[in-house]
C-alpha positions, 0 to 999 in steps of 0.5 A: 864181516857182512854189513848186516852184523853192524846193524845187529850189533847196534840193535844189541848195544844201543837198542833205544837210541835213534838210528834214522830220522826222516824229514819231509818238508814238502809234503804232509801225509795226514794218513800217517798218524805216527808222524808229528808236525815239526817246525823245520824252517824258523824264518818262514815258519812252514811245517814238515813231518818227521819220523824216526826209528831206533836201532832195535826197530830198524833191525826188527823191520829188516828181520821181518822183511827178510822173513817175508822174502823167504816165506815167498820163496826168495832164496839165496842169490835171488834178486830183489829190486828197490824202487822208492824215494828216500824214506824210513822204509828204504834202508830196513828193506835193503837190509832185509834183502841182505839178511835173506841172502838175496841180492839187493838191486836198487833202481834209479827213481828217475827211470821211466817205464821202459828203463825199469823193464830193461833193468829188471830183465837185465838183472833178472830180478825176482821181486820189485819193491816199489813206492806210490810215486811209481805206480804209473810206471810199473803199471804200464808194463805190469803184465811183463814185469809180473811174469815170474816176479813178485811186485810188492807195494810200499804205501797206502791203497795197494794197486791191484797188480801188486801185494801190500808190504804192510799187510805182508810184513805184519805177520812175519817174525821179527827175529833174524832169519838165520841165513848164513851170509859171508863176504864172498856171497853176492850182495848187490847189483848197482847200475851205472849212472848212464852218463856214458850210455844205457845203464850197466848192471854192476855186481858186488860181493858183500866184501865190497859193501863192508869195505865201503862202510868201514872206509867211510867211517875211517876217512871221516872219523865218524863217531857215536856223537855225530849226526849225518845228514843224507840228502842224495838218493839212497839207490846211489852208492854214494849216499848209501855208503856215506851213510854206512859210516854212521852204521859202523859208528852206531850213530844217528842219521837224518834222511832229508827230502828236499835240497833247497838251501834254507831246508838244508840249513834248517835241518842241520840246525834243528837236528844238530847235524855234524856231517853233511855230504853235498853235491856241487849244485847244492853247495853252490845254491847255499853260497849264492843264497848267502851272497844275496842275503836270502839266508843269514847264518845267525838264524841257524844253530850251526856251531856243531857242523864240523864237516862238509864233503863233496863227491860224485863230480869234479869240485871247483876249487873256487867253490871251496874257497867261497865255502871256507869264507862263510864256514871257516871252521869246517873240515872239508873232504872230497871223495872220488869213486864210481859204482864199480868201486862201490861208490866214493872213497877209492881216492879221497882228499883227506880232511888234513889236506885242504891245502890240496883243494883241486886234487881228488886226493890219494888212494883211499883206505885199502886202495891202490892207484896208478895212471897208465897210457893207451898201452896200459903202461904206467906213466911218469908223474905229471903226465896224463893217463887213465886212472886205474884203481885196485882194492877190496871194493872192486866189482865182480863184473858187469852182470851178463856182459862179459865184453864190457867186463873185460874192457875195464877189469884187466890184470886185477885193476879197474880201469876207470875211464877217467883221465888223471895226473899225479903231482910230485907230492903223490896227489891225484888230479882228475883231468876229465872223462876219457870219452869227454876229451876233445881233440882239436887240431891235434891238441888234447883239451880237457873240459874239466879244466876249462869248466873250473876256469869259467866258474871263477867268473863272478856271473857264472853259476855253472859251466859245461864244456863239450866238443862240437864237430868242426870241419877244419879242427875236427872238434871245437870247444863249446861252453854251455854257461848258466848265469847266476840268478838276477845277473846278465852276461854277454858272450863278449864278457865271457870271451874277455874273461877267457883271454887268460886261457891259452888260445887253443883252450878258449871256447870257440862257441858260447851258449847260455843255457841251464846245465842238465845234471843227473840225480847225483850231480854229474853233468849229462854231457851226452844229453848236451851233445845231442841237444847241440847237434854233435851227432858224430861225437855221440856216435864216437861215445857209443863206439868207445 
């Protein structure tokens, strides 16, 4: 059953209940008279704006946009790109695309003008819906982007090269368009995160979207009384499909703009959030602020908060131990996934398995996993190999890239490119990205293991380990280390701390710097390798 049917069900059963809340603590827009001032931060007292819509309004807005698309010639199977920051319009527009029978194509809001053009042409999009923050980036290539495409602007003061969303939808019917959509129809194209090269277009059927939604609700037991706090960008599969657990449950969600520790805790407090999905840097920032005394838990109403879960990247066990020290009553879960598997959850720890913190977990709802060697043969438990997954959320293909598709879809399995091992209890542990493995003097070194170790140091906020060229060893390990605010640390201190590691795993070079992460929290290792001159490793990555 396509996910739009959950929205229509909620509109019938809970028409006047709030579906979505938008909180923006950083920007006042006095032109939006429907927003009301909202006291967000009690300790500091600054204000934000807040908007909300009910399930019936959500569904009506989706219907209006679907009917707009149809009126402008968008047909089943056409592609509509969405380039907007998180806002109250985002999800109704997305569901409007799905209801029209078109394929939703969310764009990363960090794309520059050339990447927008590249992705629009790669995915062969027929329309681009964009917000005010992207006028300049769209305008640079407006002539090329508008060839055969409609440009729809969501906001005030519509630029001359686009049409106004608000004006267009005002005259459209709020009734469902009646387009027949099945699980076997194509529903969305997502783009790979770009941490291993230029984005690939990942094509999914509606079946994938429904699988992700139902899996999220099942994994975290999302119920009608829950309120989910969504902070990451909705263009990403992680944010959207974690939110879809609330869609399946028919429960309320909050879209928060901003990730400062005090903003997160205040939103949880004021909106009575029960489930929060964080990225590692945000959880780290909250803990650091609590350690420094910048935040005090007694200033917030947090007793209803039952679950904190993390995904999108390896999670240091030391971080979870610190978290449980401040929030001992919290359930915890971690979710592993990739856009090729419709986001998080094809492997998940499970709230009942906190004793296995450090593992990515066991196969998720309706998923199967295995670990194979270079020849595709399944390895024994305890041995490292490539993680492969199989389930109803697998992508159909990399759109218009048969070669890349055949490299990762083999015999009904999705080869993830991640190195992992399975312990005697059946839990999977992520070792590293296949392309990030460092081969030094004939030894395979897995950076994630060293990064987890370095983060145990009291002075280290974040760490990234990469391979650098070495004439004798082939590659040597280099640790880029970000120190906690207000602290000082020397290379000698790090070297002394690393004496607990086997000699071959100890970083041969130590660099103090900030760690670049993308919008979903993943370390941008290609950027680090380029910054520190590992040209031959960049070439290796591009060839892999």
